[in-house]
Every structure is written in structure tokens, then in C-alpha cells.
C-alpha positions in Angstrom: 31.2 25.0 9.3 31.8 22.5 12.1 30.2 19.2 11.2 29.9 16.6 13.9 30.1 13.0 12.6 27.7 11.8 15.3 25.1 14.3 14.1 25.5 13.1 10.6 25.0 9.5 11.8 21.8 10.6 13.6 20.5 12.3 10.5 21.2 9.3 8.3 19.4 7.0 10.6 16.1 8.7 9.7 13.8 7.7 6.9 15.1 8.7 3.4 12.6 11.5 2.9 13.4 12.9 6.4 17.1 13.0 5.7 16.5 15.7 3.1 14.6 17.8 5.6 17.1 17.3 8.4 20.1 18.2 6.1 18.3 21.3 4.9 17.6 22.5 8.4 21.1 21.7 9.5 22.6 23.7 6.6 20.1 26.5 7.3 21.3 26.7 10.9 25.0 26.8 9.9 24.4 29.4 7.2 22.4 31.7 9.4 24.3 31.6 12.7 28.1 32.2 13.1 30.3 29.9 15.1 27.8 27.1 15.5 28.8 23.9 17.2 26.6 20.8 17.0 26.6 17.7 19.1 24.3 14.9 20.3 22.7 15.7 23.6 19.7 13.8 25.0 19.9 11.5 22.0 19.4 14.2 19.3 21.4 17.0 17.6 21.7 20.2 19.6 23.1 23.4 18.1 25.0 26.0 20.2 27.1 29.0 20.2 28.0 29.7 23.8 24.6 28.3 24.9 22.3 25.8 23.2 19.8 27.6 20.9 18.1 24.9 18.7 17.7 21.2 18.2 16.5 18.7 15.6 14.7 15.5 16.2 12.9 13.0 13.9 9.7 11.1 14.7 7.7 8.7 12.6 5.7 11.3 10.7 7.6 14.6 11.2 10.8 16.5 12.0 10.9 18.7 15.1 12.9 21.9 15.0 13.1 23.2 18.5 14.2 26.5 19.9 15.6 27.6 23.2 15.3 31.3 24.4 11.8 31.5 22.8 11.1 34.8 24.6 13.2 36.4 21.8 11.1 35.0 19.0 8.2 36.9 17.4 5.5 34.4 16.4 2.4 36.3 15.4 0.9 33.4 13.5 1.3 31.1 16.5 3.3 28.4 14.7 5.4 27.4 17.6 4.1 24.5 19.7 4.8 23.5 23.3 3.7 24.6 26.7 7.2 25.4 28.2 8.4 28.9 29.1 11.9 28.4 27.6 11.5 25.9 24.8 9.1 25.6 21.8 9.2 23.8 18.5 7.7 23.5 15.0 6.9 20.2 13.3 7.8 19.8 9.6 6.3 16.9 7.7 7.7 17.6 4.2 10.5 19.5 2.5 7.9 22.0 1.2 6.9 23.1 4.7 10.3 24.6 5.5 9.8 28.3 5.8 13.4 29.4 5.3 12.9 33.1 5.9 10.9 32.6 9.1 13.4 30.1 10.5 16.3 32.4 9.6 14.6 35.3 11.4 13.9 33.1 14.5 17.5 31.8 14.5 18.9 35.3 14.3 16.6 36.5 17.1 17.6 33.8 19.5 21.4 34.0 18.8 21.8 37.8 19.0 
């Protein structure tokens, strides 16, 4: 697992309860996708293989987990937000809202 110190610094600049969510999502990404690199782009963590595929961002009341290549994601419950054609996201307000199986499925879809 390739951990970037700048991403760690970003995560630990969040509120205490958000750090738990950010770390969980970060580990989920690294455990699900092979050969992941992470770096700070546009002021927040972006995860890539050859191309960028996901990002994390914290706001006052939630964590945003964003996905590139959204045309590969099946979202029958319409959980993804955003109006763009290439980028959508979900907002997570608590640790209990992390739907691991769904996120893993989406990560595998956009990286295969």
C-alpha cells in the first residue's frame, strides 16, 4: 500500500469524527483496488491507477467520496449525486453510512 504523507496530513486536518470516516474510505480503496497511488490534487486526495478514479474531500457536515468514469457504475438506487457526465459523488455524514459492499463494487467497476 502506497501511503502519501500529504494525504495523511489532509485527513488529519479534518474534524476528529471525520478522520475515522476518511481513514476507513482510504483503506477501503487501497484494499479493493490494486496498484493504487494517492496524491493531493486540487487541494484534496485523489486516487489513481493509470488514471484518476476516485477522490475524498471533507466539508463541515460530511465527507464526499467522488468517482470518475461514472458510466461504468450501476446505481439503481440513485445514490450518486452530481450533474456531470464524468464525475459523481456520495456524501457520508457518519461512519455508519459507509456501505462497504456497494463502494467496493463501484471501485471495481471503475478500475476494471
